[in-house]
C-alpha positions in Angstrom: -18.0 1.6 -11.1 -17.5 0.4 -14.7 -20.1 -1.9 -16.2 -17.5 -4.4 -17.3 -14.5 -4.2 -15.0 -11.3 -5.9 -15.9 -10.9 -9.3 -14.2 -8.2 -10.0 -11.7 -6.4 -13.3 -12.6 -6.2 -15.6 -9.6 -5.3 -19.3 -9.2 -8.0 -21.8 -8.3 -7.2 -21.7 -4.6 -7.9 -18.0 -4.4 -4.3 -16.9 -4.0 -2.5 -14.4 -6.3 -0.6 -16.0 -9.1 3.2 -15.8 -8.3 4.2 -16.2 -11.9 1.8 -13.5 -13.1 2.9 -11.1 -10.3 6.6 -11.6 -11.2 6.0 -11.2 -14.9 3.9 -8.0 -14.6 6.2 -6.4 -12.0 9.3 -6.8 -14.2 7.4 -5.7 -17.3 6.1 -2.5 -15.7 9.6 -1.7 -14.2 11.2 -2.1 -17.6 8.5 0.0 -19.2 9.2 3.1 -17.1 12.8 3.3 -18.2 14.1 5.0 -21.4 17.4 4.2 -23.0 18.8 7.6 -22.1 17.9 7.0 -18.5 20.4 4.2 -18.3 23.1 5.5 -20.7 22.1 3.6 -23.8 21.8 5.3 -27.2 18.4 5.9 -28.6 18.6 5.8 -32.4 15.1 7.2 -32.8 13.7 4.0 -34.2 10.0 3.2 -33.7 9.6 1.4 -30.4 6.7 -1.0 -30.3 6.5 -0.9 -26.5 7.3 1.9 -24.0 10.6 1.8 -22.1 13.5 -0.5 -22.5 13.5 -3.6 -24.7 14.2 -7.0 -23.1 17.5 -7.1 -25.1 18.6 -3.8 -23.6 17.7 -4.8 -20.1 19.5 -8.1 -20.4 22.6 -6.3 -21.7 22.6 -3.9 -18.7 22.1 -6.8 -16.2 24.8 -9.0 -17.9 22.5 -11.9 -18.6 21.4 -13.6 -21.8 18.2 -12.4 -23.5 16.7 -15.9 -23.2 17.5 -16.0 -19.5 15.9 -12.7 -18.8 12.9 -13.5 -21.0 12.2 -16.7 -19.1 12.4 -14.7 -15.9 10.0 -12.0 -17.2 7.6 -14.8 -18.2 7.4 -15.7 -14.5 10.0 -18.5 -14.4 12.1 -17.3 -11.4 12.4 -20.7 -9.7 16.1 -21.2 -10.3 17.3 -17.6 -10.5 20.2 -16.7 -8.2 20.4 -13.8 -5.7 23.3 -12.4 -7.7 21.3 -12.3 -10.9 18.3 -10.7 -9.1 20.7 -8.0 -7.7 22.0 -7.3 -11.2 18.5 -7.0 -12.6 17.5 -4.8 -9.7 20.4 -2.5 -10.4 19.7 -2.4 -14.2 16.0 -1.5 -13.4 17.1 1.0 -10.9 14.8 -0.5 -8.2 14.3 1.1 -4.8 15.1 -1.0 -1.7 11.4 -1.8 -1.3 11.1 -2.8 -5.0 14.3 -4.9 -4.8 12.9 -6.8 -1.8 9.5 -7.2 -3.6 11.3 -8.7 -6.6 13.1 -11.1 -4.4 9.9 -12.2 -2.7 8.2 -12.8 -6.0 11.1 -14.7 -7.6 12.1 -16.7 -4.6 9.2 -16.9 -2.2 10.0 -18.2 1.2 8.3 -21.3 2.4 6.1 -20.3 5.3 4.1 -22.4 7.7 0.5 -22.4 6.7 -1.8 -20.5 9.0 -5.6 -20.7 9.1 -7.2 -18.4 6.5 -9.4 -16.7 9.0 -6.7 -16.3 11.7 -7.3 -13.1 13.7 -4.5 -10.7 14.1 -4.6 -10.3 17.9 -3.3 -7.3 19.8 -1.7 -7.7 23.3 -3.4 -6.0 26.1 -0.3 -3.9 27.1 -0.1 -2.6 23.5 -3.7 -1.4 23.7 -2.9 0.3 27.0 0.1 2.0 25.3 -2.2 3.4 22.6 -4.6 4.7 25.2 -1.8 6.6 26.9 -0.8 8.4 23.7 -3.1 11.4 24.0 -1.3 14.1 21.9 -2.4 12.8 18.5 -3.7 9.8 16.6 -2.0 6.5 17.0 -3.0 3.4 15.0 -1.8 -0.2 14.9 -1.9 -1.5 11.4 -1.5 -5.1 10.4 -1.3 -7.2 7.2 -3.5 -6.1 4.3 -3.8 -2.6 5.8 -6.1 -3.9 8.5 -6.7 -1.4 11.4 -6.2 -3.5 14.5 -6.3 -0.9 17.3 -6.3 2.8 17.8 -6.5 5.5 20.4 -9.1 8.1 21.3 -7.5 10.8 19.1 -7.5 8.5 16.0 -11.3 8.1 16.4 -11.6 11.9 16.8 -9.6 12.6 13.6 -10.4 9.7 11.3 -13.7 8.4 12.6 -14.9 6.0 15.2 -14.0 2.6 13.6 -15.6 0.8 16.5 -18.9 1.5 14.8 -17.7 -0.5 11.7 -17.8 -4.3 11.2 -14.3 -5.7 11.8 -13.7 -6.6 8.2 -14.3 -3.0 7.1 -11.6 -1.6 9.4 -9.1 -1.6 6.6 -7.3 1.3 5.0 -7.9 0.2 1.4 -11.6 -0.3 2.0 -11.9 3.1 3.7 -10.0 5.0 1.1 -11.6 3.5 -2.0 -15.1 2.5 -0.9 -16.2 5.2 1.6 -16.9 8.6 0.1 -16.2 10.6 3.4 -12.5 9.6 3.1 -12.3 11.2 -0.3 -13.0 14.5 1.4 -11.0 13.9 4.5 -7.6 13.4 2.7 -6.7 16.7 1.0 -4.2 14.8 -1.3 -6.4 11.8 -1.8 -4.5 10.6 -4.9 -1.3 10.5 -2.8 -3.0 8.6 0.0 -4.5 6.1 -2.5 -1.1 5.5 -4.1 0.5 4.9 -0.7 -2.3 2.4 0.3 -2.0 0.4 -2.9 1.8 0.4 -2.9 1.9 -0.9 0.6 -0.8 -3.5 -0.2 1.4 -4.6 -3.2 4.3 -5.0 -0.8 2.2 -7.2 1.5 1.1 -9.2 -1.5 4.6 -10.0 -2.5 5.4 -11.4 0.9 2.1 -13.3 1.2 1.0 -14.5 -2.2 -0.8 -17.4 -0.7 -3.1 -15.2 1.5 -6.7 -15.8 0.3 -8.0 -12.9 2.3 -5.6 -10.5 0.7 -6.6 -11.9 -2.8 -10.3 -11.6 -1.9 -9.7 -8.0 -0.9 -7.9 -7.2 -4.1 -10.6 -8.9 -6.1 -13.4 -7.0 -4.4 -11.7 -3.6 -4.7 -10.9 -4.2 -8.3 -14.6 -4.8 -9.1 -15.9 -1.9 -7.0 -13.3 0.8 -7.6 -12.0 1.9 -11.0 -9.3 4.0 -9.3 -8.1 1.0 -7.3 -8.0 -1.1 -10.4 -5.9 1.5 -12.2 -3.4 1.9 -9.4 -3.1 -1.8 -8.7 -2.2 -2.4 -12.4 0.9 -0.1 -12.0 2.6 -2.7 -9.7 4.2 0.2 -7.7 5.5 -0.8 -4.3 6.8 1.2 -1.4 6.7 1.5 2.3 6.1 5.0 3.6 7.5 5.4 7.1 7.2 9.1 7.6 5.8 12.3 5.9 3.1 14.9 6.2 -0.6 14.0 6.1 -2.9 16.9 5.1 -6.5 16.4 6.2 -9.7 18.4 6.0 -11.6 17.6 9.1 -15.4 18.4 9.0 -15.2 20.3 12.3 -11.8 21.9 12.7 -10.8 22.3 9.0 -7.3 21.9 7.8 -4.8 19.7 9.7 -1.2 19.2 8.8 0.1 16.2 10.7 3.5 14.6 10.8 3.4 10.9 10.3 6.0 8.5 11.9 5.7 4.7 11.6 7.4 1.9 13.6 7.5 -1.8 13.0 7.0 -4.1 16.0 10.2 -5.8 17.0 8.5 -9.1 17.6 6.0 -8.9 14.7 7.2 -7.1 11.5 3.8 -7.5 10.0 2.4 -4.9 12.3 3.2 -1.2 12.3 2.5 1.5 14.8 1.6 4.7 13.0 1.6 8.0 14.9 0.5 11.5 14.0 1.4 14.8 15.6 1.3 18.5 14.9 4.2 21.0 15.1 4.1 22.7 18.5 2.3 26.0 18.5 0.8 25.5 15.0 -2.9 25.9 14.1 -3.0 22.1 13.7 -1.8 21.6 17.2 -4.6 23.9 18.5 -7.1 22.0 16.4 -5.9 18.7 17.8 -6.4 20.0 21.4 -9.9 21.0 20.4 -10.7 17.6 19.0 -9.2 16.0 22.1 -11.7 17.8 24.3 -14.5 16.4 22.2 -13.2 12.9 21.7 -15.3 10.5 19.5 -18.1 13.1 19.8 -16.1 15.2 17.3 -16.8 12.6 14.6 -20.5 12.3 15.4 -20.9 16.1 15.4 -19.4 16.3 11.9 -21.1 13.3 10.5 -23.8 15.5 8.8 -21.2 17.4 6.8 -21.5 16.2 3.2 -18.3 15.2 1.4 -17.1 17.6 -1.3 -15.8 14.9 -3.6 -17.4 11.7 -4.9 -16.2 8.2 -4.2 -13.5 6.7 -6.5 
């Protein structure tokens, strides 16, 4: 942890500042593009800032420089969907980034919910998780909160029932608990995914004080989180390969598939499975025979890397 961490700007009510979020997102997206990336000539002149100039971006989007400048300063109140679409195309935004830009520029009015409102899990959904015995299955809510999990998730990732409820959160686990630095073989990729998803959540819930408090705490305690948060990258990873180094069974290569709940899009069911006949499948079968005892048995194994 740095002695003097950079502060995270927040409004007085504890929520993230919508204007600052919009401004920084547009600025960082513009900075990652070069003139040659978008078919503009680069005359080799000294560029004071990386990436495209505001004038160049405005030209590509078909808007005036003054209009785009006001938008990048956080004044998105009256911007039209058509202009946002044009700017998204000019910045070559992904679908997730385009949606994030829209949320920041034109936030939807939502009914206020109590700040401490618990994300509850229906009994039948918990039963469904318990019946999924072939691999880890986890229900993840807003802010990356881990709401429910099956026996195999505890065997692979740790028995989260032993943690206080507020610590059952992917960002807290990845950035604040050293054992997860060792568990994830590609820790940097996992950290990027966690922060990018948290950014996506923030764009949809800028008024969430719990999310803002989480970001503030992680920014103070983790230099790596602070660095990744400042990139303003957003994405939603729905599938892929997760490489793990389990303290008992060693390497695990698991396929990840994620599914949004039809009646609550803020919750995602994340499942992990191994290819049939693979060493990872055999390792999962071994862990299944031990259950949560697998985590306790490997608890004494020291992590190979230090906390970020």
